[in-house]
All heavy atoms as TSV, in Angstrom:
chain	resi	resn	atom	element	x	y	z
A	1	MET	N	N	11.513	11.772	-51.490
A	1	MET	CA	C	10.930	10.837	-52.404
A	1	MET	C	C	9.432	10.920	-52.458
A	1	MET	O	O	8.862	10.682	-53.466
A	1	MET	CB	C	11.358	9.427	-51.916
A	1	MET	CG	C	12.819	9.041	-52.347
A	1	MET	SD	S	13.229	7.353	-52.009
A	1	MET	CE	C	13.603	7.454	-50.284
A	2	GLY	N	N	8.821	11.294	-51.306
A	2	GLY	CA	C	7.415	11.411	-51.253
A	2	GLY	C	C	6.866	12.456	-52.199
A	2	GLY	O	O	5.839	12.220	-52.859
A	3	CYS	N	N	7.575	13.615	-52.228
A	3	CYS	CA	C	7.157	14.675	-53.164
A	3	CYS	C	C	7.262	14.294	-54.593
A	3	CYS	O	O	6.302	14.560	-55.392
A	3	CYS	CB	C	7.986	15.901	-52.792
A	3	CYS	SG	S	7.523	17.371	-53.801
A	4	VAL	N	N	8.332	13.602	-54.917
A	4	VAL	CA	C	8.546	13.183	-56.273
A	4	VAL	C	C	7.514	12.125	-56.748
A	4	VAL	O	O	6.866	12.138	-57.825
A	4	VAL	CB	C	10.014	12.544	-56.467
A	4	VAL	CG1	C	10.122	11.939	-57.870
A	4	VAL	CG2	C	11.009	13.693	-56.311
A	5	SER	N	N	7.195	11.190	-55.789
A	5	SER	CA	C	6.213	10.135	-56.190
A	5	SER	C	C	4.786	10.735	-56.283
A	5	SER	O	O	3.980	10.402	-57.107
A	5	SER	CB	C	6.295	8.977	-55.179
A	5	SER	OG	O	5.894	9.475	-53.889
A	6	THR	N	N	4.500	11.657	-55.388
A	6	THR	CA	C	3.199	12.326	-55.443
A	6	THR	C	C	3.035	13.065	-56.764
A	6	THR	O	O	1.940	12.936	-57.429
A	6	THR	CB	C	3.015	13.272	-54.263
A	6	THR	OG1	O	3.104	12.550	-53.019
A	6	THR	CG2	C	1.650	13.973	-54.293
A	7	THR	N	N	4.024	13.852	-57.128
A	7	THR	CA	C	3.968	14.613	-58.365
A	7	THR	C	C	3.897	13.666	-59.600
A	7	THR	O	O	3.086	14.002	-60.567
A	7	THR	CB	C	5.211	15.538	-58.507
A	7	THR	OG1	O	5.284	16.311	-57.374
A	7	THR	CG2	C	5.166	16.382	-59.772
A	8	ALA	N	N	4.624	12.581	-59.607
A	8	ALA	CA	C	4.544	11.654	-60.694
A	8	ALA	C	C	3.157	11.071	-60.793
A	8	ALA	O	O	2.617	10.872	-61.852
A	8	ALA	CB	C	5.620	10.528	-60.519
A	9	TYR	N	N	2.612	10.710	-59.635
A	9	TYR	CA	C	1.245	10.100	-59.581
A	9	TYR	C	C	0.199	11.075	-60.076
A	9	TYR	O	O	-0.634	10.712	-60.885
A	9	TYR	CB	C	0.964	9.583	-58.245
A	9	TYR	CG	C	-0.452	8.964	-58.075
A	9	TYR	CD1	C	-0.671	7.740	-58.655
A	9	TYR	CD2	C	-1.516	9.672	-57.433
A	9	TYR	CE1	C	-1.923	7.132	-58.553
A	9	TYR	CE2	C	-2.722	9.035	-57.329
A	9	TYR	CZ	C	-2.978	7.778	-57.850
A	9	TYR	OH	O	-4.160	7.234	-57.785
A	10	VAL	N	N	0.256	12.261	-59.605
A	10	VAL	CA	C	-0.712	13.271	-60.063
A	10	VAL	C	C	-0.588	13.562	-61.508
A	10	VAL	O	O	-1.501	13.838	-62.264
A	10	VAL	CB	C	-0.544	14.585	-59.262
A	10	VAL	CG1	C	-1.343	15.778	-59.842
A	10	VAL	CG2	C	-0.911	14.389	-57.769
A	11	GLY	N	N	0.628	13.427	-62.123
A	11	GLY	CA	C	0.875	13.654	-63.486
A	11	GLY	C	C	0.491	12.460	-64.362
A	11	GLY	O	O	0.672	12.492	-65.567
A	12	GLY	N	N	-0.023	11.429	-63.726
A	12	GLY	CA	C	-0.532	10.241	-64.546
A	12	GLY	C	C	0.393	9.087	-64.608
A	12	GLY	O	O	0.162	8.096	-65.314
A	13	SER	N	N	1.536	9.080	-63.854
A	13	SER	CA	C	2.530	7.934	-63.854
A	13	SER	C	C	2.019	6.870	-62.848
A	13	SER	O	O	1.429	7.220	-61.910
A	13	SER	CB	C	3.892	8.421	-63.493
A	13	SER	OG	O	4.371	9.312	-64.506
A	14	GLN	N	N	2.497	5.682	-63.107
A	14	GLN	CA	C	2.334	4.598	-62.164
A	14	GLN	C	C	3.387	4.674	-61.057
A	14	GLN	O	O	4.530	4.806	-61.443
A	14	GLN	CB	C	2.394	3.242	-62.866
A	14	GLN	CG	C	2.213	2.032	-61.934
A	14	GLN	CD	C	2.371	0.723	-62.656
A	14	GLN	OE1	O	2.559	0.649	-63.906
A	14	GLN	NE2	N	2.228	-0.350	-61.968
A	15	VAL	N	N	3.004	4.542	-59.783
A	15	VAL	CA	C	3.950	4.745	-58.715
A	15	VAL	C	C	3.849	3.483	-57.822
A	15	VAL	O	O	2.758	3.073	-57.469
A	15	VAL	CB	C	3.629	5.982	-57.853
A	15	VAL	CG1	C	4.593	6.077	-56.663
A	15	VAL	CG2	C	3.766	7.264	-58.673
A	16	LEU	N	N	5.053	2.833	-57.578
A	16	LEU	CA	C	5.102	1.762	-56.755
A	16	LEU	C	C	6.158	1.997	-55.672
A	16	LEU	O	O	7.333	2.251	-56.036
A	16	LEU	CB	C	5.410	0.468	-57.516
A	16	LEU	CG	C	5.825	-0.800	-56.695
A	16	LEU	CD1	C	4.626	-1.310	-55.842
A	16	LEU	CD2	C	6.385	-1.877	-57.665
A	17	SER	N	N	5.757	1.892	-54.406
A	17	SER	CA	C	6.699	2.154	-53.275
A	17	SER	C	C	7.212	0.732	-52.817
A	17	SER	O	O	6.440	-0.118	-52.555
A	17	SER	CB	C	5.992	2.813	-52.200
A	17	SER	OG	O	6.909	2.913	-51.027
A	18	ILE	N	N	8.532	0.540	-52.873
A	18	ILE	CA	C	9.102	-0.736	-52.436
A	18	ILE	C	C	9.984	-0.343	-51.189
A	18	ILE	O	O	10.898	0.410	-51.226
A	18	ILE	CB	C	10.056	-1.287	-53.496
A	18	ILE	CG1	C	9.221	-1.455	-54.755
A	18	ILE	CG2	C	10.592	-2.599	-53.021
A	18	ILE	CD1	C	10.072	-2.000	-55.978
A	19	ILE	N	N	9.560	-0.873	-50.069
A	19	ILE	CA	C	10.144	-0.609	-48.737
A	19	ILE	C	C	10.479	-1.851	-47.927
A	19	ILE	O	O	9.702	-2.778	-47.862
A	19	ILE	CB	C	9.144	0.339	-47.987
A	19	ILE	CG1	C	9.805	0.859	-46.744
A	19	ILE	CG2	C	7.898	-0.341	-47.732
A	19	ILE	CD1	C	9.070	1.972	-46.101
A	20	PRO	N	N	11.695	-1.928	-47.321
A	20	PRO	CA	C	11.943	-3.017	-46.448
A	20	PRO	C	C	11.124	-3.007	-45.243
A	20	PRO	O	O	10.640	-1.991	-44.690
A	20	PRO	CB	C	13.439	-2.693	-46.000
A	20	PRO	CG	C	13.958	-1.779	-46.957
A	20	PRO	CD	C	12.826	-0.950	-47.458
A	21	THR	N	N	10.762	-4.163	-44.756
A	21	THR	CA	C	9.817	-4.447	-43.606
A	21	THR	C	C	10.244	-3.667	-42.391
A	21	THR	O	O	9.476	-3.000	-41.728
A	21	THR	CB	C	9.662	-5.869	-43.338
A	21	THR	OG1	O	9.255	-6.591	-44.464
A	21	THR	CG2	C	8.596	-6.059	-42.197
A	22	ALA	N	N	11.588	-3.610	-42.159
A	22	ALA	CA	C	12.099	-2.911	-41.013
A	22	ALA	C	C	11.740	-1.396	-41.059
A	22	ALA	O	O	11.484	-0.814	-39.988
A	22	ALA	CB	C	13.597	-3.096	-40.875
A	23	LEU	N	N	11.842	-0.809	-42.207
A	23	LEU	CA	C	11.517	0.557	-42.334
A	23	LEU	C	C	9.995	0.757	-42.348
A	23	LEU	O	O	9.495	1.849	-41.862
A	23	LEU	CB	C	12.120	1.164	-43.532
A	23	LEU	CG	C	13.654	1.316	-43.625
A	23	LEU	CD1	C	14.123	1.818	-44.942
A	23	LEU	CD2	C	14.174	2.114	-42.482
A	24	ALA	N	N	9.248	-0.169	-42.845
A	24	ALA	CA	C	7.770	-0.072	-42.909
A	24	ALA	C	C	7.165	-0.063	-41.530
A	24	ALA	O	O	6.085	0.540	-41.334
A	24	ALA	CB	C	7.204	-1.212	-43.710
A	25	GLU	N	N	7.866	-0.613	-40.604
A	25	GLU	CA	C	7.317	-0.543	-39.236
A	25	GLU	C	C	7.496	0.820	-38.514
A	25	GLU	O	O	6.932	1.060	-37.468
A	25	GLU	CB	C	8.034	-1.667	-38.386
A	25	GLU	CG	C	7.702	-3.034	-38.868
A	25	GLU	CD	C	8.564	-4.158	-38.321
A	25	GLU	OE1	O	9.443	-3.806	-37.508
A	25	GLU	OE2	O	8.292	-5.290	-38.659
A	26	GLY	N	N	8.353	1.643	-39.058
A	26	GLY	CA	C	8.499	2.949	-38.523
A	26	GLY	C	C	7.614	4.023	-39.150
A	26	GLY	O	O	6.477	3.722	-39.489
A	27	ASN	N	N	8.128	5.179	-39.300
A	27	ASN	CA	C	7.276	6.331	-39.726
A	27	ASN	C	C	7.142	6.316	-41.285
A	27	ASN	O	O	6.365	7.200	-41.804
A	27	ASN	CB	C	7.972	7.569	-39.345
A	27	ASN	CG	C	7.807	7.793	-37.806
A	27	ASN	OD1	O	6.929	7.345	-37.172
A	27	ASN	ND2	N	8.800	8.525	-37.300
A	28	PHE	N	N	7.772	5.465	-42.084
A	28	PHE	CA	C	7.740	5.465	-43.476
A	28	PHE	C	C	6.450	4.790	-44.083
A	28	PHE	O	O	6.067	5.216	-45.189
A	28	PHE	CB	C	9.002	4.802	-44.036
A	28	PHE	CG	C	10.216	5.437	-43.707
A	28	PHE	CD1	C	11.014	4.999	-42.656
A	28	PHE	CD2	C	10.676	6.608	-44.431
A	28	PHE	CE1	C	12.263	5.619	-42.300
A	28	PHE	CE2	C	11.867	7.203	-44.054
A	28	PHE	CZ	C	12.634	6.745	-43.054
A	29	ALA	N	N	5.907	3.873	-43.365
A	29	ALA	CA	C	4.745	3.152	-43.926
A	29	ALA	C	C	3.592	4.038	-44.018
A	29	ALA	O	O	3.327	4.953	-43.212
A	29	ALA	CB	C	4.467	1.949	-43.052
A	30	GLY	N	N	2.729	3.806	-45.039
A	30	GLY	CA	C	1.497	4.565	-45.200
A	30	GLY	C	C	1.629	5.897	-45.852
A	30	GLY	O	O	0.676	6.641	-45.984
A	31	LYS	N	N	2.872	6.318	-46.230
A	31	LYS	CA	C	3.065	7.551	-46.808
A	31	LYS	C	C	3.180	7.513	-48.267
A	31	LYS	O	O	3.737	8.374	-48.879
A	31	LYS	CB	C	4.243	8.260	-46.152
A	31	LYS	CG	C	4.056	8.539	-44.648
A	31	LYS	CD	C	5.141	9.341	-44.107
A	31	LYS	CE	C	4.817	9.652	-42.654
A	31	LYS	NZ	N	5.919	10.399	-41.976
A	32	THR	N	N	2.900	6.322	-48.796
A	32	THR	CA	C	3.061	6.144	-50.298
A	32	THR	C	C	1.791	6.617	-51.013
A	32	THR	O	O	0.703	6.804	-50.412
A	32	THR	CB	C	3.281	4.704	-50.624
A	32	THR	OG1	O	2.124	3.934	-50.108
A	32	THR	CG2	C	4.564	4.123	-50.028
A	33	VAL	N	N	1.945	6.946	-52.265
A	33	VAL	CA	C	0.821	7.462	-53.105
A	33	VAL	C	C	-0.204	6.389	-53.410
A	33	VAL	O	O	-1.385	6.591	-53.318
A	33	VAL	CB	C	1.377	8.192	-54.320
A	33	VAL	CG1	C	0.248	8.581	-55.183
A	33	VAL	CG2	C	2.275	9.325	-53.912
A	34	ARG	N	N	0.260	5.244	-53.765
A	34	ARG	CA	C	-0.640	4.205	-54.314
A	34	ARG	C	C	-0.358	2.861	-53.769
A	34	ARG	O	O	-0.822	2.504	-52.747
A	34	ARG	CB	C	-0.657	4.305	-55.822
A	34	ARG	CG	C	-1.555	3.305	-56.412
A	34	ARG	CD	C	-2.135	3.807	-57.684
A	34	ARG	NE	N	-2.876	2.750	-58.279
A	34	ARG	CZ	C	-4.161	2.792	-58.556
A	34	ARG	NH1	N	-4.863	3.870	-58.314
A	34	ARG	NH2	N	-4.820	1.806	-59.120
A	35	GLU	N	N	0.498	2.191	-54.458
A	35	GLU	CA	C	0.784	0.780	-54.138
A	35	GLU	C	C	2.130	0.648	-53.321
A	35	GLU	O	O	3.105	1.270	-53.662
A	35	GLU	CB	C	0.898	-0.030	-55.448
A	35	GLU	CG	C	1.005	-1.525	-55.186
A	35	GLU	CD	C	1.105	-2.241	-56.517
A	35	GLU	OE1	O	0.904	-1.713	-57.569
A	35	GLU	OE2	O	1.424	-3.515	-56.458
A	36	GLU	N	N	2.103	-0.192	-52.307
A	36	GLU	CA	C	3.308	-0.386	-51.461
A	36	GLU	C	C	3.654	-1.856	-51.427
A	36	GLU	O	O	2.794	-2.697	-51.148
A	36	GLU	CB	C	3.006	0.077	-50.039
A	36	GLU	CG	C	4.238	-0.029	-49.142
A	36	GLU	CD	C	3.938	0.612	-47.789
A	36	GLU	OE1	O	4.038	1.770	-47.579
A	36	GLU	OE2	O	3.554	-0.209	-46.888
A	37	LEU	N	N	4.836	-2.192	-51.700
A	37	LEU	CA	C	5.401	-3.562	-51.716
A	37	LEU	C	C	6.422	-3.594	-50.653
A	37	LEU	O	O	7.410	-2.826	-50.665
A	37	LEU	CB	C	5.980	-3.869	-53.097
A	37	LEU	CG	C	6.566	-5.232	-53.203
A	37	LEU	CD1	C	5.583	-6.371	-52.972
A	37	LEU	CD2	C	7.261	-5.396	-54.602
A	38	ARG	N	N	6.282	-4.516	-49.706
A	38	ARG	CA	C	7.263	-4.734	-48.573
A	38	ARG	C	C	8.127	-5.867	-48.903
A	38	ARG	O	O	7.671	-6.896	-49.363
A	38	ARG	CB	C	6.536	-4.968	-47.265
A	38	ARG	CG	C	5.806	-3.660	-46.864
A	38	ARG	CD	C	5.241	-3.712	-45.472
A	38	ARG	NE	N	4.398	-2.555	-45.232
A	38	ARG	CZ	C	3.929	-2.313	-44.056
A	38	ARG	NH1	N	4.014	-3.146	-43.070
A	38	ARG	NH2	N	3.217	-1.188	-43.879
A	39	VAL	N	N	9.451	-5.693	-48.674
A	39	VAL	CA	C	10.431	-6.749	-48.861
A	39	VAL	C	C	11.287	-6.927	-47.613
A	39	VAL	O	O	11.166	-6.077	-46.696
A	39	VAL	CB	C	11.365	-6.370	-50.101
A	39	VAL	CG1	C	10.606	-6.353	-51.425
A	39	VAL	CG2	C	12.032	-4.955	-49.818
A	40	LEU	N	N	12.037	-7.964	-47.582
A	40	LEU	CA	C	12.862	-8.286	-46.352
A	40	LEU	C	C	13.995	-7.399	-46.133
A	40	LEU	O	O	14.345	-7.115	-44.984
A	40	LEU	CB	C	13.240	-9.746	-46.391
A	40	LEU	CG	C	12.084	-10.804	-46.304
A	40	LEU	CD1	C	12.624	-12.171	-46.371
A	40	LEU	CD2	C	11.321	-10.595	-45.035
A	41	SER	N	N	14.734	-7.012	-47.200
A	41	SER	CA	C	16.016	-6.308	-47.021
A	41	SER	C	C	16.195	-5.211	-48.116
A	41	SER	O	O	15.489	-5.158	-49.088
A	41	SER	CB	C	17.170	-7.306	-47.076
A	41	SER	OG	O	17.297	-7.805	-48.444
A	42	MET	N	N	17.200	-4.421	-47.829
A	42	MET	CA	C	17.489	-3.352	-48.897
A	42	MET	C	C	17.962	-4.058	-50.198
A	42	MET	O	O	17.738	-3.498	-51.276
A	42	MET	CB	C	18.633	-2.386	-48.340
A	42	MET	CG	C	18.147	-1.581	-47.291
A	42	MET	SD	S	16.866	-0.407	-47.776
A	42	MET	CE	C	17.741	0.802	-48.670
A	43	GLN	N	N	18.684	-5.175	-50.189
A	43	GLN	CA	C	19.110	-5.887	-51.354
A	43	GLN	C	C	17.883	-6.329	-52.094
A	43	GLN	O	O	17.893	-6.238	-53.302
A	43	GLN	CB	C	19.967	-7.078	-50.898
A	43	GLN	CG	C	20.842	-7.614	-51.982
A	43	GLN	CD	C	21.995	-6.704	-52.305
A	43	GLN	OE1	O	22.253	-5.709	-51.612
A	43	GLN	NE2	N	22.768	-7.112	-53.284
A	44	ASP	N	N	16.918	-6.937	-51.464
A	44	ASP	CA	C	15.674	-7.319	-52.090
A	44	ASP	C	C	14.945	-6.186	-52.700
A	44	ASP	O	O	14.373	-6.263	-53.747
A	44	ASP	CB	C	14.715	-8.002	-51.108
A	44	ASP	CG	C	15.180	-9.334	-50.549
A	44	ASP	OD1	O	16.023	-10.003	-51.213
A	44	ASP	OD2	O	14.742	-9.790	-49.569
A	45	ARG	N	N	15.059	-4.958	-52.050
A	45	ARG	CA	C	14.427	-3.830	-52.545
A	45	ARG	C	C	15.026	-3.418	-53.911
A	45	ARG	O	O	14.285	-3.060	-54.828
A	45	ARG	CB	C	14.652	-2.636	-51.534
A	45	ARG	CG	C	14.025	-1.312	-52.018
A	45	ARG	CD	C	14.173	-0.298	-50.943
A	45	ARG	NE	N	13.716	0.979	-51.334
A	45	ARG	CZ	C	14.380	1.984	-51.755
A	45	ARG	NH1	N	15.674	1.906	-51.777
A	45	ARG	NH2	N	13.797	3.144	-52.173
A	46	ILE	N	N	16.324	-3.406	-54.016
A	46	ILE	CA	C	16.988	-3.140	-55.298
A	46	ILE	C	C	16.602	-4.035	-56.430
A	46	ILE	O	O	16.301	-3.664	-57.529
A	46	ILE	CB	C	18.543	-3.118	-55.139
A	46	ILE	CG1	C	18.998	-2.040	-54.153
A	46	ILE	CG2	C	19.218	-2.981	-56.470
A	46	ILE	CD1	C	18.704	-0.652	-54.676
A	47	TRP	N	N	16.510	-5.347	-56.091
A	47	TRP	CA	C	16.065	-6.334	-57.051
A	47	TRP	C	C	14.709	-6.095	-57.584
A	47	TRP	O	O	14.342	-6.197	-58.740
A	47	TRP	CB	C	16.239	-7.756	-56.561
A	47	TRP	CG	C	17.662	-8.315	-56.639
A	47	TRP	CD1	C	18.440	-8.457	-55.515
A	47	TRP	CD2	C	18.362	-8.592	-57.771
A	47	TRP	NE1	N	19.644	-8.911	-55.977
A	47	TRP	CE2	C	19.712	-9.023	-57.344
A	47	TRP	CE3	C	18.161	-8.560	-59.149
A	47	TRP	CZ2	C	20.734	-9.374	-58.217
A	47	TRP	CZ3	C	19.159	-8.910	-60.017
A	47	TRP	CH2	C	20.401	-9.372	-59.595
A	48	LYS	N	N	13.779	-5.818	-56.652
A	48	LYS	CA	C	12.355	-5.489	-56.977
A	48	LYS	C	C	12.285	-4.243	-57.771
A	48	LYS	O	O	11.411	-4.117	-58.694
A	48	LYS	CB	C	11.525	-5.453	-55.678
A	48	LYS	CG	C	11.241	-6.771	-55.040
A	48	LYS	CD	C	10.382	-7.610	-56.025
A	48	LYS	CE	C	10.074	-8.937	-55.347
A	48	LYS	NZ	N	9.281	-9.822	-56.105
A	49	MET	N	N	13.128	-3.246	-57.421
A	49	MET	CA	C	13.041	-2.015	-58.236
A	49	MET	C	C	13.499	-2.273	-59.665
A	49	MET	O	O	12.908	-1.732	-60.617
A	49	MET	CB	C	13.981	-0.956	-57.569
A	49	MET	CG	C	13.502	-0.391	-56.241
A	49	MET	SD	S	14.649	0.562	-55.308
A	49	MET	CE	C	15.187	1.877	-56.460
A	50	LEU	N	N	14.564	-3.129	-59.851
A	50	LEU	CA	C	14.970	-3.456	-61.197
A	50	LEU	C	C	13.922	-4.228	-61.960
A	50	LEU	O	O	13.660	-3.998	-63.130
A	50	LEU	CB	C	16.212	-4.271	-61.123
A	50	LEU	CG	C	17.521	-3.476	-60.842
A	50	LEU	CD1	C	18.673	-4.403	-60.626
A	50	LEU	CD2	C	17.878	-2.513	-61.952
A	51	ASP	N	N	13.184	-5.145	-61.270
A	51	ASP	CA	C	12.160	-5.987	-61.817
A	51	ASP	C	C	10.978	-5.150	-62.322
A	51	ASP	O	O	10.188	-5.480	-63.197
A	51	ASP	CB	C	11.753	-7.151	-60.944
A	51	ASP	CG	C	12.747	-8.156	-60.822
A	51	ASP	OD1	O	13.676	-8.261	-61.685
A	51	ASP	OD2	O	12.724	-8.969	-59.832
A	52	ASN	N	N	10.667	-4.087	-61.630
A	52	ASN	CA	C	9.400	-3.278	-61.803
A	52	ASN	C	C	9.654	-1.972	-62.419
A	52	ASN	O	O	8.678	-1.125	-62.414
A	52	ASN	CB	C	8.757	-3.084	-60.393
A	52	ASN	CG	C	8.181	-4.355	-59.905
A	52	ASN	OD1	O	7.097	-4.782	-60.369
A	52	ASN	ND2	N	8.860	-4.973	-58.926
A	53	SER	N	N	10.749	-1.740	-63.103
A	53	SER	CA	C	10.951	-0.399	-63.647
A	53	SER	C	C	11.585	-0.572	-65.086
A	53	SER	O	O	12.202	-1.544	-65.460
A	53	SER	CB	C	11.925	0.453	-62.838
A	53	SER	OG	O	13.162	-0.218	-62.706
A	54	ASP	N	N	11.340	0.560	-65.840
A	54	ASP	CA	C	11.909	0.597	-67.224
A	54	ASP	C	C	13.229	1.506	-67.222
A	54	ASP	O	O	13.960	1.412	-68.098
A	54	ASP	CB	C	10.940	1.239	-68.161
A	54	ASP	CG	C	9.714	0.374	-68.314
A	54	ASP	OD1	O	9.853	-0.885	-68.329
A	54	ASP	OD2	O	8.526	0.892	-68.336
A	55	ALA	N	N	13.304	2.328	-66.244
A	55	ALA	CA	C	14.430	3.243	-66.126
A	55	ALA	C	C	14.702	3.613	-64.618
A	55	ALA	O	O	13.950	3.364	-63.775
A	55	ALA	CB	C	14.214	4.581	-66.878
A	56	SER	N	N	15.851	4.229	-64.410
A	56	SER	CA	C	16.231	4.563	-63.065
A	56	SER	C	C	16.952	5.954	-63.103
A	56	SER	O	O	17.716	6.251	-63.968
A	56	SER	CB	C	17.228	3.564	-62.497
A	56	SER	OG	O	17.665	3.980	-61.297
A	57	ILE	N	N	16.615	6.788	-62.084
A	57	ILE	CA	C	17.276	8.042	-61.920
A	57	ILE	C	C	17.685	8.171	-60.495
A	57	ILE	O	O	17.188	7.527	-59.627
A	57	ILE	CB	C	16.342	9.279	-62.312
A	57	ILE	CG1	C	15.126	9.323	-61.406
A	57	ILE	CG2	C	16.015	9.283	-63.692
A	57	ILE	CD1	C	14.365	10.635	-61.419
A	58	ALA	N	N	18.658	9.017	-60.222
A	58	ALA	CA	C	19.165	9.255	-58.924
A	58	ALA	C	C	19.054	10.724	-58.641
A	58	ALA	O	O	19.652	11.533	-59.337
A	58	ALA	CB	C	20.549	8.762	-58.678
A	59	LEU	N	N	18.387	11.102	-57.564
A	59	LEU	CA	C	18.294	12.543	-57.181
A	59	LEU	C	C	19.531	12.819	-56.235
A	59	LEU	O	O	20.101	11.872	-55.688
A	59	LEU	CB	C	16.970	12.808	-56.510
A	59	LEU	CG	C	15.788	12.577	-57.423
A	59	LEU	CD1	C	14.540	12.774	-56.554
A	59	LEU	CD2	C	15.792	13.475	-58.558
A	60	PRO	N	N	19.885	14.042	-56.045
A	60	PRO	CA	C	21.010	14.334	-55.155
A	60	PRO	C	C	20.819	13.698	-53.793
A	60	PRO	O	O	19.743	13.758	-53.199
A	60	PRO	CB	C	21.041	15.845	-55.066
A	60	PRO	CG	C	20.337	16.341	-56.296
A	60	PRO	CD	C	19.293	15.304	-56.611
A	61	GLY	N	N	21.898	13.028	-53.327
A	61	GLY	CA	C	21.832	12.359	-52.053
A	61	GLY	C	C	23.248	12.148	-51.516
A	61	GLY	O	O	24.147	12.777	-51.887
A	62	GLY	N	N	23.400	11.185	-50.696
A	62	GLY	CA	C	24.622	10.866	-50.040
A	62	GLY	C	C	25.329	9.713	-50.643
A	62	GLY	O	O	24.995	9.172	-51.752
A	63	ILE	N	N	26.246	9.125	-49.905
A	63	ILE	CA	C	27.027	8.015	-50.353
A	63	ILE	C	C	26.102	6.706	-50.627
A	63	ILE	O	O	26.457	5.910	-51.497
A	63	ILE	CB	C	28.193	7.626	-49.381
A	63	ILE	CG1	C	29.196	6.685	-49.961
A	63	ILE	CG2	C	27.639	7.127	-48.046
A	63	ILE	CD1	C	30.010	7.312	-51.079
A	64	GLY	N	N	25.026	6.586	-49.881
A	64	GLY	CA	C	24.142	5.482	-50.044
A	64	GLY	C	C	23.459	5.528	-51.438
A	64	GLY	O	O	23.211	4.520	-52.075
A	65	THR	N	N	23.109	6.790	-51.820
A	65	THR	CA	C	22.500	6.997	-53.123
A	65	THR	C	C	23.445	6.548	-54.267
A	65	THR	O	O	23.042	5.893	-55.182
A	65	THR	CB	C	22.083	8.414	-53.274
A	65	THR	OG1	O	21.217	8.809	-52.267
A	65	THR	CG2	C	21.422	8.707	-54.673
A	66	LEU	N	N	24.685	6.998	-54.070
A	66	LEU	CA	C	25.734	6.579	-55.029
A	66	LEU	C	C	25.962	5.027	-55.122
A	66	LEU	O	O	25.998	4.474	-56.143
A	66	LEU	CB	C	27.052	7.273	-54.758
A	66	LEU	CG	C	28.226	6.954	-55.598
A	66	LEU	CD1	C	28.037	7.347	-57.103
A	66	LEU	CD2	C	29.504	7.645	-55.079
A	67	GLU	N	N	25.967	4.449	-53.934
A	67	GLU	CA	C	26.109	2.994	-53.891
A	67	GLU	C	C	25.022	2.290	-54.610
A	67	GLU	O	O	25.244	1.376	-55.413
A	67	GLU	CB	C	26.197	2.558	-52.392
A	67	GLU	CG	C	26.147	0.970	-52.262
A	67	GLU	CD	C	25.866	0.496	-50.887
A	67	GLU	OE1	O	25.373	1.327	-50.036
A	67	GLU	OE2	O	26.043	-0.670	-50.599
A	68	LYS	N	N	23.767	2.680	-54.368
A	68	LYS	CA	C	22.605	1.945	-55.007
A	68	LYS	C	C	22.582	2.273	-56.511
A	68	LYS	O	O	22.352	1.355	-57.256
A	68	LYS	CB	C	21.320	2.537	-54.436
A	68	LYS	CG	C	21.139	2.219	-52.969
A	68	LYS	CD	C	21.234	0.702	-52.714
A	68	LYS	CE	C	21.159	0.397	-51.276
A	68	LYS	NZ	N	21.851	-0.814	-50.852
A	69	LYS	N	N	22.990	3.439	-56.946
A	69	LYS	CA	C	23.073	3.739	-58.374
A	69	LYS	C	C	24.114	2.832	-59.023
A	69	LYS	O	O	23.914	2.365	-60.157
A	69	LYS	CB	C	23.331	5.189	-58.567
A	69	LYS	CG	C	23.042	5.720	-59.998
A	69	LYS	CD	C	21.572	5.410	-60.301
A	69	LYS	CE	C	21.331	5.821	-61.753
A	69	LYS	NZ	N	20.149	5.199	-62.288
A	70	ILE	N	N	25.275	2.678	-58.388
A	70	ILE	CA	C	26.312	1.805	-58.974
A	70	ILE	C	C	25.837	0.359	-59.052
A	70	ILE	O	O	26.032	-0.322	-60.020
A	70	ILE	CB	C	27.542	1.936	-58.145
A	70	ILE	CG1	C	28.237	3.297	-58.394
A	70	ILE	CG2	C	28.522	0.841	-58.530
A	70	ILE	CD1	C	29.364	3.636	-57.462
A	71	GLN	N	N	25.133	-0.107	-57.983
A	71	GLN	CA	C	24.524	-1.476	-58.050
A	71	GLN	C	C	23.633	-1.659	-59.230
A	71	GLN	O	O	23.734	-2.636	-59.943
A	71	GLN	CB	C	23.814	-1.783	-56.725
A	71	GLN	CG	C	24.674	-2.051	-55.574
A	71	GLN	CD	C	23.901	-2.441	-54.295
A	71	GLN	OE1	O	22.761	-1.908	-54.143
A	71	GLN	NE2	N	24.450	-3.143	-53.407
A	72	ILE	N	N	22.724	-0.717	-59.413
A	72	ILE	CA	C	21.860	-0.746	-60.482
A	72	ILE	C	C	22.468	-0.759	-61.827
A	72	ILE	O	O	22.192	-1.548	-62.783
A	72	ILE	CB	C	20.768	0.401	-60.410
A	72	ILE	CG1	C	19.831	0.143	-59.185
A	72	ILE	CG2	C	19.975	0.525	-61.635
A	72	ILE	CD1	C	18.920	1.285	-58.844
A	73	ALA	N	N	23.505	0.044	-61.984
A	73	ALA	CA	C	24.197	0.150	-63.262
A	73	ALA	C	C	24.927	-1.123	-63.516
A	73	ALA	O	O	25.057	-1.606	-64.694
A	73	ALA	CB	C	25.196	1.309	-63.202
A	74	THR	N	N	25.518	-1.826	-62.520
A	74	THR	CA	C	26.258	-3.034	-62.747
A	74	THR	C	C	25.458	-4.221	-62.865
A	74	THR	O	O	25.829	-5.208	-63.527
A	74	THR	CB	C	27.326	-3.275	-61.601
A	74	THR	OG1	O	26.705	-3.335	-60.339
A	74	THR	CG2	C	28.374	-2.136	-61.533
A	75	TRP	N	N	24.236	-4.244	-62.288
A	75	TRP	CA	C	23.323	-5.401	-62.421
A	75	TRP	C	C	22.437	-5.318	-63.613
A	75	TRP	O	O	21.920	-6.395	-64.048
A	75	TRP	CB	C	22.415	-5.517	-61.196
A	75	TRP	CG	C	23.094	-5.792	-59.962
A	75	TRP	CD1	C	24.412	-6.231	-59.787
A	75	TRP	CD2	C	22.585	-5.641	-58.626
A	75	TRP	NE1	N	24.628	-6.354	-58.406
A	75	TRP	CE2	C	23.539	-6.069	-57.699
A	75	TRP	CE3	C	21.319	-5.322	-58.108
A	75	TRP	CZ2	C	23.313	-6.100	-56.338
A	75	TRP	CZ3	C	21.072	-5.380	-56.713
A	75	TRP	CH2	C	22.120	-5.762	-55.886
A	76	ALA	N	N	22.284	-4.214	-64.205
A	76	ALA	CA	C	21.301	-4.021	-65.347
A	76	ALA	C	C	21.837	-4.725	-66.592
A	76	ALA	O	O	22.896	-5.002	-66.854
A	76	ALA	CB	C	21.035	-2.634	-65.581
């Protein structure tokens, strides 16, 4: 995700990192390109992603990626 967000930012896109507080306390914090928004849970993260985006894509991943994509599709 870091490579994709960096490339998007360099290309002129607006980039917002939304990360749960529990993950922000680990190695993930501070590796965002521009703006970072911390939320309490992964569920809150999905809601904030929906509120702050015009579109959604999913890159190859595991079952968690599929789960989040299905949530986004059913909530939108």
